[in-house]
C-alpha positions as CSV (number, residue, x, y, z in Angstrom):
1,M,-12.8,1.6,17.0
2,R,-14.4,3.9,15.4
3,A,-12.5,5.4,12.4
4,R,-12.9,9.0,12.3
5,I,-14.8,10.4,9.1
6,C,-13.0,12.7,7.6
7,A,-14.0,16.0,5.4
8,D,-12.0,15.2,2.3
9,A,-8.8,13.8,1.5
10,D,-6.6,16.5,2.9
11,E,-8.1,16.3,6.1
12,A,-7.7,11.9,5.6
13,V,-3.6,12.6,4.8
14,A,-3.0,15.4,7.6
15,G,0.2,14.9,9.7
16,I,1.8,12.5,7.2
17,E,6.1,12.9,8.1
18,D,8.5,13.6,6.0
19,G,10.6,10.1,6.1
20,S,7.2,8.5,6.4
21,T,7.3,4.6,4.6
22,V,3.7,4.5,3.2
23,L,2.0,1.5,1.9
24,V,-0.1,2.1,-1.2
25,G,-2.8,0.2,-2.8
26,G,-3.8,-0.5,-6.1
27,F,-2.9,-2.9,-8.6
28,G,-2.2,-0.5,-11.8
29,M,-4.7,2.0,-11.3
30,A,-7.3,-1.1,-9.8
31,G,-8.0,-0.1,-6.4
32,M,-5.8,2.8,-6.3
33,P,-6.7,5.1,-3.4
34,V,-6.1,8.1,-6.3
35,E,-7.6,11.4,-4.0
36,L,-5.8,10.5,-1.3
37,I,-2.2,10.4,-3.2
38,D,-2.8,13.8,-4.7
39,A,-3.8,14.9,-1.2
40,V,-0.3,13.4,0.4
41,I,1.2,15.6,-3.4
42,R,-0.3,18.8,-2.0
43,Q,0.5,18.1,2.1
44,G,4.2,18.1,0.7
45,A,5.4,15.0,2.5
46,K,8.9,14.1,1.5
47,D,11.7,11.6,1.3
48,L,9.3,9.1,1.3
49,T,9.3,5.2,1.4
50,V,7.0,3.8,-1.1
51,V,5.3,0.4,-0.9
52,S,3.4,-0.7,-3.7
53,N,1.9,-3.4,-6.4
54,N,3.2,-1.2,-9.3
55,A,6.0,2.1,-9.3
56,G,3.0,4.0,-11.3
57,N,0.7,4.2,-14.5
58,G,1.0,6.9,-16.7
59,D,1.2,10.6,-15.2
60,T,-1.6,10.1,-12.3
61,G,-1.9,8.8,-8.6
62,L,1.4,7.5,-7.7
63,A,3.2,8.1,-10.9
64,A,2.3,11.9,-9.7
65,L,3.3,11.6,-6.4
66,L,7.1,9.9,-7.7
67,A,7.2,12.9,-10.0
68,T,7.8,15.5,-7.9
69,G,11.0,13.9,-6.5
70,R,9.5,13.5,-3.3
71,V,9.7,9.8,-3.2
72,R,13.4,8.6,-1.8
73,K,12.6,4.5,-2.7
74,I,9.9,2.2,-3.7
75,I,9.6,-1.2,-2.6
76,C,7.2,-2.8,-5.4
77,S,6.7,-6.1,-7.8
78,F,6.5,-4.7,-11.2
79,P,8.4,-1.3,-11.5
80,R,8.5,-1.2,-15.2
81,Q,5.3,-1.7,-17.6
82,S,4.4,0.1,-20.7
83,D,3.3,3.8,-19.0
84,S,6.4,3.7,-15.8
85,W,7.7,6.7,-17.7
86,V,7.5,8.3,-14.7
87,F,9.3,6.1,-12.9
88,D,11.6,4.4,-15.4
89,G,12.9,8.5,-15.7
90,L,13.4,8.9,-12.1
91,Y,16.1,5.6,-12.0
92,R,17.9,6.2,-15.3
93,E,18.4,9.5,-14.1
94,G,19.5,8.1,-10.1
95,R,16.8,9.9,-8.0
96,I,14.7,7.0,-7.2
97,E,16.2,3.6,-5.0
98,L,14.5,0.9,-6.0
99,D,13.9,-2.6,-4.3
100,V,12.3,-5.5,-5.9
101,V,10.0,-8.2,-3.7
102,P,8.3,-10.8,-5.3
103,Q,4.9,-9.9,-5.2
104,G,3.5,-13.3,-3.3
105,N,6.5,-12.0,-1.0
106,L,5.4,-8.4,-1.2
107,A,2.7,-9.1,0.2
108,E,3.1,-12.1,2.6
109,R,5.7,-9.7,4.8
110,M,3.1,-7.0,4.7
111,R,0.7,-9.6,6.5
112,A,3.7,-10.9,8.4
113,S,4.7,-7.6,10.1
114,G,0.1,-7.7,10.8
115,A,0.3,-10.8,12.5
116,G,3.2,-9.9,14.3
117,I,5.5,-12.5,13.0
118,G,9.3,-11.7,13.3
119,A,10.9,-13.0,10.0
120,F,9.5,-16.0,7.4
121,Y,11.1,-18.6,5.3
122,S,10.2,-18.3,1.4
123,P,11.3,-19.9,-1.5
124,T,10.6,-17.7,-3.9
125,G,13.4,-16.0,-5.5
126,V,15.9,-18.4,-4.2
127,G,18.8,-18.8,-6.6
128,T,18.3,-15.3,-8.2
129,L,19.7,-11.8,-8.4
130,L,16.9,-11.1,-5.9
131,T,18.0,-13.3,-2.6
132,E,21.9,-13.0,-3.5
133,G,23.8,-12.8,-0.3
134,R,20.4,-13.9,1.6
135,E,20.7,-16.3,4.4
136,T,18.7,-19.6,3.4
137,R,17.7,-22.6,5.3
138,E,17.1,-26.3,3.8
139,I,13.9,-27.3,4.7
140,D,12.5,-30.7,3.9
141,G,14.9,-30.9,0.7
142,R,14.2,-27.2,-0.6
143,T,16.0,-24.0,-0.2
144,Y,13.9,-21.0,1.4
145,V,15.1,-17.5,2.0
146,L,15.2,-15.4,4.9
147,E,11.9,-12.3,4.1
148,Y,11.0,-9.6,7.1
149,P,8.4,-7.9,7.6
150,I,7.8,-4.9,6.0
151,K,5.7,-2.3,8.3
152,G,4.0,1.0,7.1
153,D,3.5,4.1,8.8
154,V,0.7,5.1,6.5
155,A,-1.0,3.0,4.6
156,L,-3.5,4.6,1.7
157,I,-5.7,2.3,0.7
158,G,-9.3,2.4,-2.0
159,A,-12.4,0.5,-0.6
160,H,-15.7,0.7,-2.2
161,R,-17.9,0.9,0.8
162,A,-17.3,1.8,4.3
163,D,-19.7,2.4,7.6
164,R,-19.6,5.1,10.0
165,T,-17.5,2.5,12.7
166,G,-15.0,1.8,9.7
167,N,-15.9,-1.6,8.2
168,L,-14.2,-2.0,5.0
169,V,-15.6,-3.9,2.0
170,Y,-13.9,-4.2,-1.2
171,R,-15.0,-4.4,-4.7
172,K,-13.6,-7.0,-7.3
173,T,-9.8,-6.7,-7.9
174,A,-9.3,-3.4,-6.3
175,R,-9.0,-5.3,-2.9
176,N,-5.8,-6.6,-3.9
177,F,-3.5,-5.4,-1.2
178,G,-5.6,-3.1,1.0
179,P,-6.6,-6.1,3.7
180,V,-3.2,-6.5,4.0
181,M,-1.9,-2.8,4.0
182,A,-4.4,-1.2,6.9
183,T,-3.2,-4.4,9.6
184,A,0.5,-3.9,8.5
185,A,0.8,0.3,9.4
186,D,0.4,2.8,12.0
187,L,-2.2,5.0,10.9
188,V,-4.8,3.7,7.9
189,V,-6.7,6.0,5.9
190,A,-9.5,4.6,3.5
191,Q,-10.5,6.3,0.5
192,V,-14.2,4.6,-0.1
193,H,-17.3,5.3,-2.7
194,E,-19.8,5.4,-0.1
195,I,-19.8,5.6,3.2
196,V,-23.3,3.7,5.1
197,E,-24.7,3.8,8.5
198,T,-22.8,1.2,10.6
199,G,-25.3,-1.8,11.0
200,E,-25.8,-1.3,7.3
201,I,-22.9,-4.2,6.0
202,D,-23.7,-7.5,6.7
203,P,-21.1,-8.2,9.4
204,E,-20.0,-11.2,7.5
205,A,-19.0,-9.7,4.4
206,V,-16.9,-7.3,6.1
207,V,-13.3,-7.4,4.6
208,T,-11.3,-4.9,7.1
209,P,-12.6,-5.0,10.3
210,S,-13.0,-1.2,11.8
211,I,-10.0,-2.0,14.5
212,Y,-7.9,-1.2,11.4
213,V,-9.3,1.7,10.0
214,D,-8.0,5.2,11.5
215,R,-9.9,7.5,9.1
216,V,-12.7,7.4,5.8
217,V,-13.3,9.9,3.2
218,R,-15.5,9.3,0.6
219,A,-13.9,9.8,-2.9
220,V,-15.0,13.5,-4.5
221,S,-15.2,11.1,-7.6
222,A,-16.7,8.4,-6.6
223,A,-19.8,6.8,-8.8
């Protein structure tokens, strides 16, 4: 399968529909596909559910999308940090819904979606407000809570390099949620720093195979 190499970020995000669930890569700003997010802002899709590690930083990237008021709900692990004022304001005003998911569970729920796993049991969060009223099971003397997969209509991820087929490699911590998100969405769009010819990436180094990637665009601000 060959990914489509897009001329710009606007072409890469074309067709995202209102009401979509959008998986957004990044750990804070590390690996966040800012140019794709800016293109979604221009594209105009609304009533979105966003799945990401954080709920935006400062006024750029995901925070800028939240500021448009077009995100109905965010599913994340760390909604609040020192520069999450956009999310804080929206949440206090009742203008956005929040579903907090422990970080390991967030990654595993997306991985489960990509692997075709219907549900799984996890010990994380047992006995806290996060799992109150949820189905639990005792396994080998330990209590686990039932978790369901998270599936995206779209995944927007950042990678370091792609070949013209769509195979991806990442750079250090910018890798974060990119690989699992790429397996868990119907449409996967990757923003990369460099596009090379097919065969220039060592197959042993490929992290996300092209079979998971639908569109690739080189970031204008790429170094």
